Each structure stands twice: as structure tokens, then as C-alpha cells.
C-alpha positions as CSV (number, residue, x, y, z in Angstrom):
1,M,116.0,111.6,81.2
2,T,115.3,115.3,81.8
3,I,112.6,117.6,80.5
4,A,115.4,119.6,78.7
5,E,116.6,116.7,76.8
6,T,113.2,115.8,75.5
7,A,112.7,119.4,74.4
8,G,116.1,120.2,73.2
9,H,116.1,118.4,69.8
10,G,113.9,118.1,66.6
11,E,111.3,120.7,66.4
12,T,112.4,122.5,69.5
13,S,110.1,125.4,69.3
14,L,106.8,123.1,69.2
15,R,108.3,120.8,71.8
16,G,108.9,123.7,74.3
17,D,105.2,125.0,73.5
18,A,103.7,121.4,73.9
19,L,105.6,120.9,77.2
20,R,104.3,124.3,78.6
21,I,100.8,123.6,77.2
22,A,100.6,120.3,79.1
23,M,102.2,121.4,82.4
24,V,99.7,124.4,82.5
25,G,96.8,121.9,82.1
26,V,98.1,119.4,84.7
27,A,98.8,122.2,87.2
28,A,95.1,123.4,86.6
29,A,94.1,120.0,87.7
30,D,96.3,120.1,90.8
31,P,93.8,118.5,93.6
32,G,95.3,120.7,96.4
33,R,94.6,123.8,94.2
34,A,91.0,122.6,93.5
35,L,90.5,121.9,97.2
36,R,91.8,125.3,98.2
37,E,89.5,127.1,95.8
38,R,86.3,125.2,96.7
39,V,86.4,124.0,100.3
40,G,86.6,126.2,103.3
41,L,85.7,126.7,107.0
42,D,83.2,129.3,107.9
43,G,82.7,129.3,111.8
44,D,81.7,125.8,112.9
45,D,80.8,124.6,109.3
46,L,82.8,123.0,106.6
47,V,81.6,124.6,103.4
48,V,82.2,122.7,100.0
49,D,80.8,124.4,96.9
50,G,78.4,126.4,98.9
51,R,77.0,123.6,100.8
52,R,77.5,123.4,104.7
53,Y,78.6,120.6,106.7
54,P,78.2,121.3,110.6
55,L,81.1,120.3,112.5
56,A,80.2,121.5,116.2
57,G,80.2,118.4,118.4
58,R,81.2,116.0,115.6
59,R,84.2,114.0,115.3
60,V,85.9,114.3,111.9
61,L,87.4,111.1,110.7
62,V,89.6,110.8,107.3
63,A,89.9,107.8,105.0
64,G,91.6,108.0,101.8
65,A,93.6,106.1,98.9
66,G,95.0,107.0,95.6
67,K,97.5,108.9,93.7
68,A,95.9,112.4,94.4
69,S,94.9,111.6,97.9
70,H,97.9,113.2,99.6
71,A,97.7,116.4,98.0
72,L,93.9,116.5,99.2
73,A,94.9,115.5,102.7
74,T,97.4,118.1,102.8
75,E,95.1,120.9,101.9
76,L,92.3,119.5,104.1
77,E,94.5,119.6,107.2
78,D,95.3,123.2,106.4
79,V,91.6,124.0,106.3
80,L,90.4,121.8,109.3
81,G,93.6,121.7,111.5
82,D,92.8,120.1,115.0
83,R,89.3,119.6,114.0
84,I,90.3,116.3,112.4
85,T,90.2,113.7,115.0
86,G,92.2,111.2,113.0
87,G,92.4,109.0,109.9
88,A,94.5,107.4,107.4
89,I,95.5,107.5,103.5
90,A,97.1,105.0,101.4
91,V,99.6,106.1,98.8
92,K,102.4,105.0,96.6
93,P,105.8,104.9,98.6
94,E,107.3,107.9,96.9
95,Q,104.2,110.1,98.0
96,A,104.4,108.9,101.6
97,R,105.2,112.2,103.3
98,P,104.1,112.5,107.0
99,L,101.0,114.7,107.6
100,G,100.0,116.4,110.9
101,R,96.9,114.6,111.9
102,I,96.3,111.9,109.2
103,E,98.3,108.8,109.2
104,V,99.9,108.1,105.8
105,L,100.4,104.4,104.7
106,A,102.6,103.5,101.9
107,A,101.2,100.7,99.8
108,A,101.6,99.0,96.2
109,H,100.5,100.1,92.8
110,P,99.5,99.0,90.2
111,V,99.5,95.5,91.8
112,P,98.4,95.2,95.5
113,D,100.6,93.6,98.1
114,E,100.6,93.0,101.8
115,R,100.8,96.7,102.5
116,S,97.8,97.1,100.4
117,L,95.9,94.7,102.4
118,A,96.9,96.3,105.7
119,A,95.8,99.8,104.3
120,G,92.5,98.5,103.3
121,R,91.8,97.0,106.5
122,R,92.9,100.3,108.3
123,L,90.4,102.2,106.3
124,L,87.6,99.8,107.0
125,D,88.4,100.1,110.8
126,I,88.2,103.9,110.6
127,A,84.9,103.7,108.9
128,R,83.5,101.1,111.3
129,S,84.7,103.3,114.2
130,A,82.4,106.3,113.2
131,D,79.5,106.9,115.5
132,P,76.1,108.1,114.0
133,G,76.8,111.7,114.8
134,D,80.3,111.7,113.3
135,L,81.6,112.9,109.7
136,L,83.8,110.7,107.7
137,I,85.6,112.5,104.9
138,T,87.0,110.1,102.2
139,L,89.8,111.3,99.8
140,I,89.6,108.3,97.3
141,T,91.2,109.0,94.0
142,G,92.4,107.1,91.0
143,G,95.0,104.2,91.9
144,S,93.0,103.1,95.1
145,S,91.9,99.9,93.7
146,S,95.5,98.7,94.2
147,L,96.6,100.7,97.2
148,A,93.9,99.7,99.5
149,V,92.4,96.2,99.1
150,V,90.2,93.9,101.3
151,P,89.3,90.4,99.6
152,A,85.7,89.4,100.0
153,A,85.2,86.4,102.2
154,G,86.8,83.2,100.9
155,L,89.3,85.1,98.7
156,S,92.9,85.6,99.5
157,L,95.3,88.3,98.7
158,A,97.0,86.2,96.1
159,D,93.7,85.8,94.6
160,K,93.3,89.6,94.3
161,I,96.8,90.1,92.9
162,L,96.5,87.6,90.2
163,L,93.2,89.0,89.2
164,N,94.5,92.5,89.0
165,R,97.4,91.4,86.8
166,L,94.9,89.6,84.5
167,L,92.7,92.8,84.2
168,L,95.6,95.0,83.6
169,A,96.8,92.9,80.8
170,S,93.3,92.0,79.4
171,G,92.8,95.4,77.4
172,A,89.5,95.9,79.6
173,D,88.8,99.7,80.3
174,I,88.7,101.0,83.8
175,T,85.0,100.6,84.2
176,E,85.1,96.9,83.0
177,M,88.0,96.4,85.5
178,N,86.2,97.9,88.5
179,S,82.9,96.2,87.9
180,V,84.9,92.7,88.5
181,R,86.9,94.3,91.3
182,K,84.0,95.5,93.2
183,H,82.4,92.2,93.3
184,V,85.3,90.4,94.9
185,S,86.0,93.1,97.5
186,A,84.9,93.8,101.2
187,L,85.9,97.4,100.6
188,K,85.0,98.6,97.1
189,G,81.5,98.9,95.6
190,G,80.3,101.2,98.4
191,R,81.3,98.8,101.0
192,L,83.6,101.3,103.0
193,A,80.5,103.9,103.2
194,A,78.2,101.1,104.2
195,A,80.3,100.3,107.0
196,C,80.0,103.7,108.4
197,R,77.2,104.7,110.8
198,G,78.1,108.5,110.4
199,E,77.7,110.8,107.6
200,V,80.2,110.5,104.5
201,L,81.5,113.3,102.7
202,N,83.5,112.4,99.5
203,L,86.0,114.8,98.2
204,S,87.8,113.6,95.1
205,V,89.3,114.2,91.6
206,S,88.3,112.2,88.4
207,D,90.6,109.9,86.4
208,V,88.0,108.2,84.4
209,V,86.3,108.9,81.1
210,G,82.7,110.4,81.9
211,D,83.6,111.0,85.6
212,A,81.5,108.2,86.7
213,V,81.9,108.5,90.5
214,D,81.3,104.7,91.2
215,V,84.6,104.0,89.3
216,F,86.9,106.3,91.0
217,I,85.3,106.6,94.4
218,S,84.1,103.1,94.3
219,P,84.4,102.2,98.0
220,A,82.3,105.2,99.1
221,V,79.3,105.5,96.6
222,P,76.5,103.3,95.5
223,D,77.5,100.7,92.8
224,P,75.2,100.4,89.8
225,T,77.0,97.2,88.5
226,T,76.1,93.7,89.3
227,F,77.6,90.3,89.4
228,A,76.1,89.7,85.9
229,D,78.0,92.9,84.7
230,A,81.2,91.4,86.2
231,R,80.6,88.2,84.4
232,E,80.0,89.7,81.2
233,V,83.4,91.3,81.6
234,C,85.0,88.0,82.1
235,D,83.2,86.8,79.0
236,R,84.2,89.6,76.8
237,H,88.0,89.5,77.6
238,A,88.1,85.6,77.8
239,L,89.3,85.6,81.4
240,W,87.4,82.7,82.8
241,A,90.2,80.1,82.1
242,R,92.9,82.1,83.8
243,L,90.8,83.5,86.9
244,P,91.8,82.1,90.3
245,A,89.2,79.4,91.3
246,A,88.0,81.4,94.3
247,V,87.3,84.4,92.2
248,A,85.4,82.4,89.6
249,G,83.4,80.6,92.1
250,R,82.4,83.8,93.7
251,L,81.2,85.4,90.5
252,C,79.2,82.4,89.5
253,S,77.6,81.4,92.5
254,A,77.0,84.8,94.3
255,R,73.9,85.3,96.4
256,A,71.5,88.2,96.4
257,E,72.8,89.2,99.8
258,D,76.5,89.3,98.4
259,E,75.6,92.0,96.0
260,T,77.0,95.6,96.4
261,P,74.8,98.4,98.0
262,K,72.8,100.2,95.5
263,V,71.6,103.1,97.7
264,L,73.6,104.7,100.6
265,A,72.1,107.1,102.9
266,R,73.9,110.1,104.1
267,V,76.6,110.1,101.5
268,S,77.6,113.3,99.5
269,T,80.1,113.7,96.8
270,H,82.1,116.7,95.5
271,V,84.3,116.1,92.3
272,L,86.9,119.0,92.5
273,A,88.6,118.4,89.4
274,T,88.4,116.6,86.0
275,A,90.0,115.9,82.7
276,A,87.9,118.8,81.5
277,T,89.5,121.1,84.1
278,M,93.1,120.0,82.7
279,C,92.2,120.1,79.0
280,E,90.3,123.6,79.1
281,A,93.4,125.0,80.9
282,A,95.8,123.5,78.4
283,A,93.7,124.8,75.5
284,E,93.6,128.3,77.0
285,E,97.4,128.4,77.4
286,A,97.6,127.3,73.9
287,R,95.8,130.2,72.9
288,R,97.9,132.4,74.9
289,L,100.9,131.4,72.9
290,G,99.1,132.2,69.5
291,Y,97.5,128.8,68.5
292,D,94.1,128.3,67.3
293,A,93.3,125.7,70.2
294,R,90.4,123.4,70.6
295,V,89.5,120.6,72.9
296,V,88.5,117.8,70.6
297,G,87.3,115.2,73.0
298,L,87.6,114.0,76.7
299,D,86.7,110.5,75.7
300,L,89.7,108.9,73.7
301,V,89.6,105.3,74.6
302,G,90.5,102.1,73.0
303,D,93.8,100.7,71.9
304,A,96.7,103.2,72.7
305,A,98.7,102.8,69.6
306,E,95.7,103.2,67.2
307,G,94.5,106.1,69.3
308,G,97.7,107.9,69.0
309,A,97.9,107.4,65.3
310,A,94.4,108.6,64.8
311,F,95.1,111.7,67.0
312,A,98.1,112.4,64.6
313,R,96.0,112.1,61.7
314,R,93.6,114.4,62.8
315,L,96.2,116.9,63.6
316,L,97.5,116.6,60.1
317,R,94.0,117.6,58.7
318,E,94.2,121.0,60.6
319,A,95.6,124.4,59.4
320,P,99.1,125.5,60.5
321,G,98.9,127.2,63.8
322,T,96.4,124.8,65.2
323,A,96.6,123.1,68.6
324,L,94.4,120.1,69.5
325,V,93.9,119.1,73.1
326,A,92.3,115.7,74.2
327,G,91.7,113.7,77.4
328,G,90.8,110.1,77.9
329,E,92.2,106.8,78.9
330,M,93.7,104.4,76.3
331,T,94.7,100.9,77.0
332,V,97.2,98.2,76.0
333,T,96.4,94.6,75.5
334,L,99.2,92.2,76.5
335,E,99.7,88.4,76.0
336,L,100.3,87.0,79.3
337,D,102.6,84.4,78.1
338,V,104.6,86.8,75.9
339,P,107.3,89.0,77.3
340,A,106.7,92.8,76.8
341,G,109.1,95.7,76.9
342,T,108.8,98.8,78.9
343,G,106.3,101.6,78.4
344,G,102.7,102.2,79.0
345,P,99.6,103.4,77.0
346,S,100.8,107.1,76.5
347,Q,104.1,106.0,75.4
348,E,102.7,103.6,72.8
349,A,100.3,106.4,71.6
350,A,103.3,108.8,71.3
351,L,105.4,106.4,69.1
352,A,102.6,105.5,66.9
353,A,101.9,109.1,66.3
354,A,105.4,109.6,65.3
355,L,104.9,107.2,62.2
356,E,101.9,109.4,61.1
357,L,103.9,112.6,61.6
358,D,106.8,111.6,59.5
359,G,107.5,114.1,56.7
360,S,104.6,116.2,57.5
361,G,106.8,119.3,58.5
362,S,106.4,121.4,61.7
363,T,104.3,119.0,63.9
364,C,104.4,117.5,67.3
365,V,102.4,115.4,69.4
366,L,102.7,114.9,73.3
367,C,100.9,112.2,75.1
368,M,101.1,111.7,78.8
369,D,99.5,110.3,81.9
370,S,98.4,113.3,84.1
371,D,99.8,111.7,87.2
372,G,103.3,111.4,85.8
373,I,103.3,107.8,85.7
374,D,102.4,105.9,82.5
375,G,101.7,102.2,83.0
376,P,104.4,100.3,84.9
377,S,107.1,102.6,84.1
378,D,108.8,105.7,85.5
379,A,107.9,107.9,82.6
380,A,104.7,110.1,82.0
381,G,104.6,109.5,78.3
382,G,106.3,110.5,75.1
383,L,107.0,113.7,72.9
384,V,107.5,113.2,69.1
385,D,107.4,115.4,66.1
386,D,107.8,115.1,62.4
387,L,111.5,114.3,62.6
388,T,111.3,111.5,65.1
389,T,110.9,108.7,62.5
390,G,113.9,109.9,60.4
391,A,116.0,110.0,63.8
392,A,114.9,106.6,64.6
393,T,116.0,105.3,61.1
394,D,119.4,107.0,61.4
395,A,119.9,105.4,64.8
396,G,118.7,101.7,63.6
397,I,115.6,102.1,65.8
398,D,112.7,100.0,64.5
399,I,109.5,102.1,65.7
400,A,107.0,99.4,64.1
401,G,108.8,96.6,65.9
402,A,108.8,98.4,69.2
403,L,105.1,99.0,69.0
404,A,104.5,95.3,68.1
405,A,106.6,94.1,71.2
406,H,104.9,96.8,73.4
407,D,108.5,98.3,74.0
408,A,107.7,102.0,73.2
409,G,109.4,103.1,76.3
410,T,112.8,101.7,75.4
411,A,112.6,103.3,71.7
412,L,111.4,106.6,73.2
413,R,114.4,106.8,75.5
414,A,117.1,105.9,72.8
415,L,115.4,108.7,70.9
416,S,115.5,111.2,73.8
417,D,111.7,111.4,73.3
418,L,110.6,109.9,76.6
419,L,108.8,112.4,78.8
420,V,109.7,112.0,82.5
421,T,108.1,114.4,85.0
422,G,107.9,112.3,88.2
423,P,104.7,112.1,90.1
424,T,102.6,115.3,89.6
425,G,100.3,114.8,92.6
426,T,97.1,114.8,90.4
427,N,95.5,112.1,88.6
428,V,92.7,113.2,86.1
429,N,93.3,110.9,83.2
430,D,95.5,111.2,80.0
431,L,96.5,114.2,78.1
432,K,97.2,114.6,74.4
433,V,98.5,117.9,72.9
434,G,99.0,118.2,69.2
435,L,100.7,121.2,67.5
436,R,101.0,122.4,63.9
437,G,103.6,125.1,63.5
438,R,102.5,128.6,62.3
439,V,103.5,129.6,58.8
440,E,105.7,132.7,59.0
441,A,104.8,135.6,56.6
442,A,107.7,135.5,54.1
443,S,110.2,138.4,53.9
444,V,109.9,140.9,51.1
């Protein structure tokens, strides 16, 4: 499905504005652009946000993983050129375009596979190869938890795969999921940085609510969570009966020396772009188009359908000519034994919003994942308006039934409301844009 098809029906003017606003926001959070603006070379020093990192006489190694790591690596090579000794990044297969000095490894997402295991081991080898005088630059962004994995001692890749599937279907948020993942990993929870004898410089973009670096740069920063926190997540989401035996055993019988590092010397972190970057740029574009625009939150979390409906209801309380912009990361809870349809959190949020907008007149809501991939699908999200429910009724499409079956993608595609952008190269959380049409002055 093309962008033109998504914009070319219903409230076409509003749909076109919503798409433009969203794309301007996503472009503003492009990691390559952010790195170009904030990272440079001055003589023999790498300068990041005004801080200097001397390079003379040092090897510069690179280790990265995640959906935005390729864009960061591309720009870093432009900045440093042959000053980069070598390194590797792990990305999704469709992003695996060769670079000049940094090896590009294709791995699996959102569930790891053997390629992810190989990639994780390669990154650990790079970190371990650093001498005390070397600089390791890590480019770790959202998606790295699947793209690079190394199970802790006593665990298998199969254990990690099953755990990942359980977590993704549990309704746990990213912070909860990562507190468990970090405690069954030999890479996450700061263990990559701990393996490096040299200095570590983290360059990243945030894809989590609150921009907690221990979540999206987990392998290379200290971990404030504990085994007790991981066990609480398993309690909260009733995971124990389904956990692999080795995972449950490690979480329950961990020794003090198995805990993740809480302090890491010689580690610096610069977050180059966040959801705020995206949402503020989107709101500014909405103002340029003539809307009274506001960012109403960067922390929309919880159930996707409930959140999409609440966002639409909030929009309906606003005056004509209003644009609302929000960021966050919502979740979908699936029953593991019940087949689900196609879609993801942003698609469910959009479809739920359509039910609220029905009959409101001149309104639309766009919900998308900033990386262009919403859940296990090929779509970024959905774009709906006040005419969507009527169109569904005419076509015999049961929106409420689709939401109940977690099959929002099928319904949106049938309605030409599926938003397909392809991978955007960034990953700074989800974006919601809501528009109320302006009231035109009546002709005399």
C-alpha cells in the first residue's frame, strides 16, 4: 500500500497534513542528521557536544546494534574516515548495506536467531580486543536486544528466543522486558562495556519513554536494575510457568557475583535524538501549516487500543484548527495460545481511534512507529478519520472484532488506512498526530 493510497480518500486535506507533519517530525530525529549536527573532528580530537575525545595515538573501535545504528555508523565514518581501526554493527537484513571500515552484520528482529548470536559474540570480541589506551565507540539503539545476543552461562539461544517471545506477548513495557533480559545475558546490562579495557563513548538515540539510557544502551552503561527487579516482572506478568527452566533457575538462584555492573569507569554517553526532538519538530510543522499545535505528552504508555481511543477523545475536546502531537510506547498483550492477526500497537491505536472519531466531522488521527515498522508487520501504523467507521460499515468490516482479535492490520489494509513508509532509519519511539479541521469563514 502506498502513501498516496492512504492519503487519497476520506478527509484528504487533513490526511495530507497529518502525513506531512509526521514525516517532518521523523526526519528531525534522523540519527545521521543528529550526529552531523553534534559530532565533529577538530585536529586530533573528536568533539561531541563540545566535549573533546583525543584520538592521537589511539585505536578507534566501533561496536553497535539496533535499528538506527547503520545511520549513525554511516555518518561516523564520514567524520572519522580512516581513523576508525575497525568494528561491526548488527542491523536488520534490509538495512545491511556495506560500509567502508565498519563491518555490517545482518541479524534477526524482533526475535533473535543464530545470526543474532554470532553478532553478539562479535561485538564482545571487539570490546575485549581494546587495549587500555583505545577508544571504543558504541552505536547501540532500539532493537539491539534482539539483533545482538549472548546468553549467560548455562542458557541456550533457544532459551533466549522463547523468553523474548514470552516478553513480547506479555504486555510488559520495554523497561520491564529489559530488566529481565539484562539478567540472562552476557552482553546486556553493561557487560559489553565491562569487557572493554579502554575508554567507551556511547552515541545513541532514545526509543524509550523517559530516555533511560540503561534501557536503550543496555550493553554499554551501568545497570540500576537487579535480579529482584527481574523476578518482580515475572511475578507481575505471570511468566514463571512458561519460562524456560534454565532462565527461571538463573533468576531464582543468582549469586551476588552474577549481578550486572552498577558502576562503569571511563564510560561517556551522548543521546543525540529523542522523542522530544521528533514531537517538537512535528508540532512546529503543524504551526507552519496553520494549526494551533501542542505536544501533549512524550509518555503515552499502556494498552494500545485504550491509548488510541483516549488520544482521539482528547482531540475531540479541542477547538477546530487544533493539532495534538504525542510520543510514547504502547503495548499489546497477546494470549500465547490464541492465534492473533496482523498488526502492531500503532495500528491498534489508530483503529481504536477511528471508533471515537466516528461522526465528529473533519478530524483525523495518525499513529506510527518512528522506525517505520510497527510490531511484527511491514507497516508503520495507521491513518484514520471521522469517515473511517462509516467506510468500514459499508465494506462489511467489523472494527471492534478486528481489535478484539488483534487483527488491526488486516482491517486497516482493507480500508486503505494502513500507513506503510518502509524503514525510516531512525527509532525514537512512537508518534501520534491528531488534527481537527479549521472552520472556514462563511461566504457573505
